[in-house]
N, C-alpha and C positions, 0 to 999 in steps of 0.2 A: 953679336948681329953681326951681317955681313956685310964685307966693304962696301960702300956707296959705289965705286965704280966699276964695281964686277960686272953689273949688268951693261955698262956701257962699252967694255971692254967686249964681251959676247956680243954685241948691237955690231960694234965696231968689224968684229972678224967676219962676222955674218954679210957685212956689208962689203967687203972687201971679197969675197967668195962669192956675192952675186953680180956683182964690176965684172968679177974674171970672165964669168961665166955668160953675161951679157956681151962681149966683144967676142966672145966665141961663137955666141949663137945669134949676134949681126952679120956674120958672113956667108949666111943662107941667102943667094940671088933669089930668092922667089919674095913677092912683092907683099908686104905686111899692111892688115887693117886693124884697127880697134875693136874691143869687144869688151861690151861692160856685162859683167857677169855678176848677180848675184849671190852668195856662197855662207852658209852658216862660219862664223868667225871661228869653229872648231875646225873646220872643213879647211878653212885659209889657211889657220895656224901648221895643219898637216901636211897641206900643199908646199907651203913655204919650207917645211922642214926637210922635205922633201928633195926640193931642188937645193937647200943647201948639202944636205947631204951629199949627193949630185953631182954638185959641182954645177949647177945649170940653172935654167929661170922655170918657171912655171910655166909659161908660154913655151918653152922646150918639150917638158912634162905633156902638155895637153895635147900638143905635136904630135907626139909621139903616140900617145896611145889613139889619134884617131887613126894612124898610119897603121896602127895594130889590128884596128878594130872598122876597117873599109874593105870594103868588096872589091874584088880586083874591078868588077866592071863598073865600079862606083869613081876610079880614079880618072 
């Protein structure tokens, strides 16, 4: 039987990494807005894991993707 606190410890570590990333991400001066987005549960998990691995936020990953895919004339 696994330690009942193991999942909690992993979740806490994940939250610490996300908080650290959010502080860095909020340093951007550009105005922010909220977007509601419907994803599959598995897609959300993938995005969360990507964010944790990169020590950033899902918003930063999406922003990076947009920057990579917009055309110069669209800016």
